[in-house]
Residue, then its C-alpha position, 0 to 999 in steps of 0.5 A: m524489467k517486470i514489475f508487481d505494482s504495490h499499491f494503486h488504487i482504482i476509482n469506478p465512480r459506479f461506486p460510492l465514494v465518501k468527501n473526504n475532508g471535503y475531497l473526491p477524486p475524478e474517477f479512475t477506473v481499471e481500463n484507465y489504470l491498464d492503459k497507463v501502466k502498459d508500457f511498463g511490465i505489469i505482472g500483478g499487482a495490490i488495489v488499496s482503499g483509500s480514504f473516499q472509497a471508506f468501507d465500500y467492497g464493491y468496487l474491490r469486487d469489480s475490479l479484482k474481477r477485471l483484473g484477474k488472479r494475479f491481483v489482491g486487494v488490501a481493504n477499508i475494515p471496521m470492527g464488527i463486520n460479518q462474518k460472512e463479509l470478511d469470509r467473501l472478501n478472503d475468497m475474492n483475494i483481499v490478502a490485508v486490512r488498511f489503517n490509514l492515520k494519515r487521512g482517516g477513512s478506515e478503522k480507527k487507530e485505539n483498535l488496530i491491534k485487535l483488528s489487525n491480529q484477528l484478521y492475521d491470526k483468522y485469515g493471514w492478511h497483514t495490516e497496511l499503514y498509510i503513517d507520517s513516519k514522525d508519529l511513529k515514535e508515539l504509536n511505537p507500544i500499539l505497533m510493536e503489538i502486530q503482526k506482520f505489517s507495511i508503511d507507506h510512501l517511505g513513511l513520507s516525512k524526513k522528521g520520522l526516517t529514524d524511527l522508520y529505519h528502526w521499525v525496516e531493522k525489525g522485519i517491516k515493510v515499505k512500500v516505494t511509492g508516492f514521490g510525490r508526496i514526500d518532504f525528502d530526496p527518495l534515492p539515499v532513502i531508497k539505498y539505506i533501507y536497501e543496506i538494512d535489508p534488501n528483502c523489505l523495499m517494495f515498488g508501486t506506482d500510486l496510480p492515480s496520485t490522488r492530492a499528491k504535489a506530483a503525480f507518479s510518471n516514468k522516471d519514478i521507475n527509472l530512478i531504481k534502473d538507474n540507480f541499482n543493479k538487476e538482481e536489486q531491481e528484481k528485489i525491489f520491483f517483483r520479488n518482495v513485492e509478490k512474496w508480500y501479496r502471495k496468500 
């Protein structure tokens, strides 16, 4: 089975790291990542900027150069960033802006609409939200103005699943990642989302699972393999994801 990894982090201490609520993550280099996934059939993936990387792009440039053209980047982007810097980021295969509404380290939610739509209009970048689904209802007026976005880690909270399903019905994408972060059994939720929209779900490793109660393991992959047929697996593991990240 092929996998296009929708969500992982590279943590290289050669590049700036910023404490987030006192937390600094352990090292997890490109080499560490490739070693961890060597048996998983990875055909590409998305490196996602963490809260602890703030607005540094050096590590992304280095990582994407090492991993090659099948990999893309998701970056924290500040308002007022230099146009030439944005052009450089686009040229090095950055395809999305991330808003970390759960932990910070990215641009403020007050600028979500303006920045998301500017980047979409200029480069075709979508927006990725690290958000607790129980906060979705409050953000509905803002999210209605965003042209294209995804939600990380199945939305995190059982309490907000109804609101997550509302957005799935409207065509947004959901990352099947971070099972060690959520407070519910992922399988019935994944199955229900698939029934709503089979093109919605995008599997990812969430490596190295920073601050998660349980780290990614083979069991996460087997959950999909054991409960979905071959066609469904292909959609979740790589077809939906590859299409989402194609520029």
